[in-house]
NUKEBA-6096 format. One record per residue: x, y, z of N, C-alpha, C, O in turn; residue in one letter. Coordinates in steps of 0.1 Angstrom, whole numbers, plus 5000, padded with zeros to 4 digits. Layout:
BEGIN
XYZXYZXYZXYZA
...
//
This chain:
BEGIN
325065233613325365353621326865383619327765303622M
327165503614328565543612328865643623328165753624L
329865623631330265703642331465793638332565733634I
331265923638332466003634333366033647332866053658T
334666023644335666033655336666133650337266113639V
336966233658338066323655339166293666338966293678D
340366263661341566253670342366383669342866413658I
342366453680342966593680344466593682344866543692V
345166643672346666653674347166793673346366883669I
348366813676348966943676350466933677350966813679Y
351267033674352767013674353266953687352966993698P
354066843685354666773697353766663703354166613713G
352666633697351766533702352466393702353366373694F
351966303711352566173712351966083700350766053700K
352866043691352365973679351565843682350565823676A
352065773692351465643695350065663700349165573698L
349765773707348465803712347465823701346265803703E
347865873690346965883678346865753670345765713666A
348065693668348065573659347365453666346665373660I
347565443679346965333687345465323685344965223680G
344765433690343265433688342865423674341865363671P
343565493665343265483651343265343646342365303638L
344265263650344265123647343065043652342564953646S
342765073665341565003671340365033663339564933660V
340065153659338865183651338965123637337965073631F
340165113631340265053618340064903618339264853610S
340564833628340264693630338864663633338264573628Y
338264753641336764743644335964743631335064673629A
336364833622335664843609335764713601334764673595N
336964653601337164523594336164423600335564353592V
336064413613335264303619333764333617332964243616H
333364463617331964493615331664463600330564413598L
332564483591332264453577332164293575331364253568E
333064223582333064073581331664023587331263913582Q
331064093596329764053602328664093593327464063596R
328964163582327864213573327064333578325964353574G
327664403587326964513594327364643586328464673583L
326364723584326464853577326764963588325865043591D
327964953595328265033606329765043607330464963601A
330165143615331665153617332065293621331165373626G
333265323619333865453624334465533612335065473603Y
334165653611334765753602335665833610335265933617D
336965803609337965873618338765973610339265943599V
338866093616339766203610340766253620340466253632R
341866293615342866363624342466513623342366563611L
342366573634341966723634343066793642343666743651A
343166923638344167013645343667153644342767183637A
344367243652343867383651343867433636342967513633P
344867393628344867423614345067283607345867203611Q
344467263595344667143588346067143582346667253580S
346567023579347867013573348766923581348266853590G
349966913577350966823584351266873598351466993600D
351266783608351566813622352666723627352566603626V
353766783632354966703636354666653650354266723659R
354966523651354766453664356066453672357066503668S
355966393684357066383693358166293687359366303691D
357866203678358866123672359566183660360566133655T
359166303656359666363644358966333632359066403621G
358066233632357166203621355966283621355366303632V
355566333609354366413608353166333604353266243596S
352066363609350766313604349966423598350066543602L
349066393589348266493582346966503588346166413589H
346666623593345366663598344466703587344766813581A
343466623583342666663572341566763576340766813567S
341466793588340366873593340866983603341666943612K
340367103602340667203612339567203622338367183619A
339967223635338967223645337867333643338267453640L
336667293644335567393642334367353652333867253651N
334067443661333067413671331667403665330767363671P
331467443652330167433645330067303638328967263633L
331167223636331167103629331866993638332966963636A
331066943648331666853658331366713654330366673648V
332266623658332066473656331266413667330866483677P
330866293666330266213676331166203688330766223700H
332466173686333466143696334766213693335166213681T
335366273703336666333701337666273711337366253722A
338866243706339966203714341066303713341566333703L
341366363725342466463725343766393731343766343742I
344766383723345966313726346866403735346666523736V
347866333741348766403750350066443744350266413732G
350966503752352266543747353266533759352866533770A
354566523755355566513766355566643774355666643786R
355666753767355766893773354266943773353967043766Q
353466883781351966913780351667053784350767123778I
352267103795351867243800352267343789351467443787E
353367333783353767423772352767403760352467503754Q
352367283758351467263746350067323749349567383740A
349667313761348367383765348467533763347567593758V
349567583768349767733767349867773752349467883749D
350567693744350767723730349667713721349567773710A
348667623725347467603716346167623724345467533726T
345867743727344667773734343467743726342267733731P
343667733712342567703703341867573707340667553706Q
342767473712342167343715341367353728340267293728I
341767433738340967453750339667523746338667473751V
339767623738338467693734337567603726336367603729D
338167513718337267423710336667323719335467293718W
337367263728336867163738335667223746334667163747V
335867353750334867413758333567433750332467423756K
333767473738332567503729331967373724330767363722A
332767273720332267163713331867043722330866973718A
332467033734332066913742330566903745330066793745A
329867013748328466993751327666943740326566893741P
328166953727327466913716327966773711327366723701R
328966713717329466583713328866483722328566503734M
328866353717328366243726329466203736329166163747Q
330766213731331866173740333066263738333366293726R
333666293749334966363748335966283756335766263768T
337066243750337966153756339366223756339866263745A
340066223767341366283768342366163771342266093781A
343266143762344266043763345566093770346066193766L
345966023780347266053787347166203792346166233799C
348166283788348166423793347266513785347166633788T
346466453776345466533769344466583779343666673776G
344366513791343466563802343766703806342866773811A
344966753804345266893807344466993799343967093804F
344166953786343367043778341967043783341267153784F
341366933786339966923791339866983804338867053807V
340866973813340867033826340967183824340267263832A
341767233815341867383813340567433808340267553810A
339767353801338467403797337367403808336267443806A
337767353820336867343831335967233832335067223840G
336067133822335167023821335366913832334466833834L
336566913838336866813847336666853862336966783871L
336266983864336067033877335066943885333966923881D
335566893897334666813905334566673900333766593906G
335266633890335066493884336366423886337466473887K
336266283886337466193887338066193873337366193863R
339366193873340066183860341466123863341966123874A
341966063852343366003853344166063842343666133833T
345466043843346466083833347665993834347665903842T
348766033827349965953828350465963843350366073849H
350865853848351265853863352265963866352266013877W
353165993857354266093860353766233860354366323864A
352566253854351966383853350766403863350166513863S
350466303871349266313879349366423889348466503892A
350566433896350766543906350666683899350066773905R
351266693887351166823880349766863877349366973878S
348966763872347566783869346766833881345966923880L
347066763892346366803904346766943909345867023913Q
347966973908348467103913347967223904347567323908E
347967193891347567293881346067313881345567423879R
345267203883343867213883343267143896342867033895Y
343367213907342967153920341567103921341267033930P
340667153912339267113913339066973907337966923909A
340066923900339966793894340266683905341266703912V
339566573906339766463915340666363907340166273901R
341966383908342966303900343066163907343466153919V
342866063899343165923903344365873895344265853883D
345565863902346765833894346965693891347965653884P
346065603895346265463893345365403882345765293876D
344265463879343365403869343865393855344665483851S
343565293847343865283833343065383825343565453816I
341765383828340865483822339665503831339365413839F
339065623830337965653838336865723830337165793821I
335565683832334465743825333665823836333265773846R
333365943832332566033840331466083831331666193825E
330366013829329366053820329866053805330365953801G
329866173799330266183785331766203784332366213773A
332466223796333866253796334666123800334366053809L
335666103792336565983794338066033795338366133788W
338765983804340266003805340965873806340465783812T
342165873801342965753802344365783807344865893808S
345065673811346465683816347365703804346865743793A
348665683806349665713796349665633784349565503785G
349865693773350265633760349465513756348365533750V
349865393758349165273753347865263760346965183755T
347565323771346265313777345165373768343965343770A
345565463759344565503749343965393741342865403736G
344765283739344265173732343165103741342065063736I
343365093754342365043763341165123763340065063762D
341265253763340065333762339365323749338065313749L
340065313738339465293725338665163724337565153718A
339265053730338564933730337264933738336264873734L
337265013749336065033757335065103749333865073750A
335465203741334465273732333865183722332665183719L
334665093716334164993706333164903713332164873707V
333564863725332664773732331264843735330264783734E
331364963739330065043741329265053729328065043729E
329965073718329265103705328764973698327564973693D
329564873698329164753690329264623698329164513691F
329564623711329464503719330864443722331864473715G
330864353732332164303736332764203726333964193726A
331964133718332564043708333464113698334564063695A
332964223693333764303683335064353690336164343685V
334864413702335964463709337064353712338264383711S
336564243716337464123719338264083706339464053707L
337564083695338264043682339364153679340464113675D
339064273681340064383679341264363688342464373684V
340964333701342064313711342964193707344164203708A
342364093702343063973697343964013685345163973685R
343464093676344264133665345464213669346564193663D
345264293679346364383684347264323694348264373699L
346864193698347564123708347664203721348764223727V
346564253726346464323739345364263747344464193741V
345264293760344164263768342964343764343064463760Y
341764273764340564353763340364443775339964553774L
340664383787340664463799341964433806342164323812K
342864523806344164503811344164483826343464553834R
344964383831344964353845345864463852346864503847P
345364513864346164603872345964753868345264773857G
346464843875346464983873347765033870348764953867G
347965163870349265223867350265203877351465213875Q
349765153889350765123900351765023896352765003902S
351464943885352364843881353564903873354564833870Q
353465033870354465093862355065223868354665333864F
355965213877356465103885357165163897357265283897S
357565083906358165143918359565203915359865313921A
360265153906361565213901361265353895362065443898H
360265363887359965493881359465583892359765703891L
358665543901358165623912359365683920359265803924A
360365603922361465653930362265763923362865853929S
362165763910362865873902362166003902362766103899Q
360866003906360066123906359966183920359266293922T
360566123930360566173944361466293945362666283941T
361066403951361866523952362766523965363766593965S
362266453975362966453988364166363987364066243985H
365466423989366666333987366666223996367166113993P
366266244009366366134019365366024015365765904016G
364166054011363165954007363665883995363465763994I
364265953985364765893973365865793976365865683970R
366765833985367865743989367265613995367765503993D
366265634004365665524011364965434001365065304001L
364265483991363665403981364665323973364465203970Q
365765383970366865313962367365193971367665093966D
367565223984367965113993366965003994367364883993W
365665033995364664933996364564853983364464733983L
364764913971364764843959365864753957365764643951L
366964783964368164693963368164593974369064503973A
367264593983367264503994365864453997365364454008N
365164403986363764363988363564243997362564234003L
364564163998364464044006364664074021364463984030A
365064194024365364234038364064284044363364364039T
363764224056362564274063362864404071363864404079R
362164504068362464634075361164704079360164704071V
361064754091359864814096359864964095360965024092G
358765024098358665174097359665244107360265344103A
359865184119360765244128362265244123362965344124A
362665134116364065134111364165234099365165304098E
363165244091363165334079363165474084363965564079M
362365504095362365644100363765684106364165794105A
364365584113365665604119366665644108367565724111A
366565574097367565604086367465754082368465804077R
366365814083366165954079366166044091365866164090L
366465994103366466074116365066144118365066264121S
364066064116362666114117361966034127362265914130M
360866094133359966014141359165924131359065954119S
358565814136357765724127356665804121356365784109V
355965884129354765954124355166054113354466064103R
356266134116356666224106357166154093356966204082N
357866044095358365974083357265924075357265934062F
356265864081355065804073354365914065353965904054N
354266034072353566144065354466194053353966224042R
355766214056356666254045356666164034356666204022C
356766034036356865934026355565934017355665924005F
354465944024353165944016353066064008352466063997Q
353466184014353366304006354266303994353866353983R
355466243995356366243984355966133973356266163961E
355466023977355265913968353765883965353465813955T
352865933973351465903971351065773976349965723973G
351965703984351665573989352365554003353365624006M
351965454010352565434023353865354020354065294010T
354865354030356065274028355765124025356465064017P
354865074032354564924030353964904016354264804010S
353164994011352664983998353764993987353764923978A
354665083990355765093980356564963980356964913969F
356864913992357664783992356864673985357464593978I
355564663988354764563981354864573966355064473959E
354664693961354764713947356064683941356264623930R
357164723948358464693943358764543943359364493933A
358264473953358464323953357664263941358164163935R
356464313939355664253927356364283914356464203905V
356964403913357664443901358864353899359164303888E
359664323909360864243908360364093905361064033897A
359364053911358863913908358363903894358563803887A
357664003889357264003875358463983865358363903856R
359464063868360664053859361263913859361663863849R
361263853871361863713872360963613865361463523859M
359663633866358663543859358763563844358663463837L
359063683840359163703825360463653819360463603808E
361463663827362863643821363463503824364363463817Q
362963433834363663313838362663193841361463213839G
363263083846362462973849362562923863362362803866D
362963013872363062983886361662943891360663003887L
361562843900360262813906359662933913360363023918P
358362943912357663063918357963073933357963183939A
358062953940358362963954359763023957359863103966K
360663003948362063063950361963213947362563293954T
361163253937360963393934360363463946360763573949I
359363403952358663463964359663483975359663593981A
360563393977361563403988362563513984362963593992A
363063513971364063603967363663753967364463843968D
362363773965361863913964361263963977360664063977T
361363883988360963934001359563894005359163934016G
358763823996357463784000357463664011356563654019F
358563594010358663474019357963354014358663264009G
356663354015355863244010355163273997354863393994Q
354963173988354263193976352863253977352463333969Y
352163213988350763263990350763413991349863473986E
351763463998351863614000352063683987351463783984A
352963623978353163673965351863663956351563763949M
351163553957349963543949348963643953348263703944R
348763673966347763773971348163913966347363993962K
349463943966349964073961349764093946349364193942A
349963983939349763993924348264013921347964093913F
347463943928345963953926345564093930344764153923Q
346064153940345664283945346164393935345364483932K
347364383931347964493923347764473908347664573900L
347864353903347764323889346464253884346264253872L
345764203894344564133890344764003883343963953875G
345963943885346263813879347263743888347963803896I
347263603888348163533897349563523890349663533878T
350563483898351863473893351963363882352663373872P
351263253884351263143874350663193861351163163851V
349463253862348863303850349763413843349763423831A
350463493851351263593846352463533838352763573827Y
353063423844354163353837353663293824354363293814R
352463233824351863173812351663273801351863243789E
351363393805351063503795352363563790352563593778R
353263593799354463683796355763613798356863673795F
355863483802357163423805357863373793357363393782G
359063323795359863263783359063153776358163093782P
359363133764358663033756358762893762357762823762A
359962853768360062723774359862753789360862753797Q
358662763794358362793808357862673815357162593808R
358062653827357562543835356062563837355462673837P
355362453839353962453843353862483857354862493864T
352662513862352462553876352862433885353262463896S
352662313880353162203889354662203891355162183902A
355362223880356862233881357262353889358362353895H
356462453888356762583896356762553911357362633918D
356162453915355962433929354862513935354862543947G
353962563926352862643931351662613924351662583912S
350462613930349162593924348262703928348062723940V
347762783919346962893922345562843927345062743922D
345062913937343662883941342662913930342863013923A
341662843930340662863919339862983922338963023915A
//
């Protein structure tokens, strides 16, 4: 079985979003051939017009195929762009093609802000979808009929798939390989690319610091900066509200409206992020890291890691820590089975 895949590009597209999935399908072909299977992927780069297309990096890729609603692939991946709203307005041909071609394709996948094209075609109305965390609010405001989930790495709604930002397109492509040829092939590809087959955690891990930079309310932004600089300090809603001269109720509402999360959720994510960096970069015992980042006890940190990242601190250090890292016993922590 040969599966045809078009990766749709246009001026200003994010290069990694095209190259990442392209690499996934290429490695999948290698492993299918090694298994002696007469199957694989026939992948083309497609654009409104064939020819060289300049990416966000300044490097051009060659689109061998012009978009044609009468010659559709099995699967299409529409990549994103940094200036996505301008890109959608500048290339209505892609919106028209998606609208005409999607009903005739087996799968339509929007990578990162590529979801804006699919939403503009009306295909995401009433459906859950994700996109790059920094564009989630914009997607929701521009296309209010879409049920935007800003935290998922990727979402499947029938024949429609959407992914989070940039490298999440690799996660989605691995899921397509798993659907087409099984988990064993997909796992082999993930190993080749040195990535998770199923990434732990959602977009919420990327990151409290980044979230604070996208907040428009100056008082909330200043409070976020203070919280990030004082993670070990215990602070309640009443004290935070007082800093902004607000009632607790009004403060909680304002904070959630600006950030998409409660103050306690923001603090928890910020502490997890700080602990992650310490686990990656140093050899402090996990108990010390828990205290320094405001969790207090290791068990509280472990629960937060499991909740937000789907992995324990000890397992995280084993995966991402320095080459000369302590074992969990030397860490002074033992994860529950």
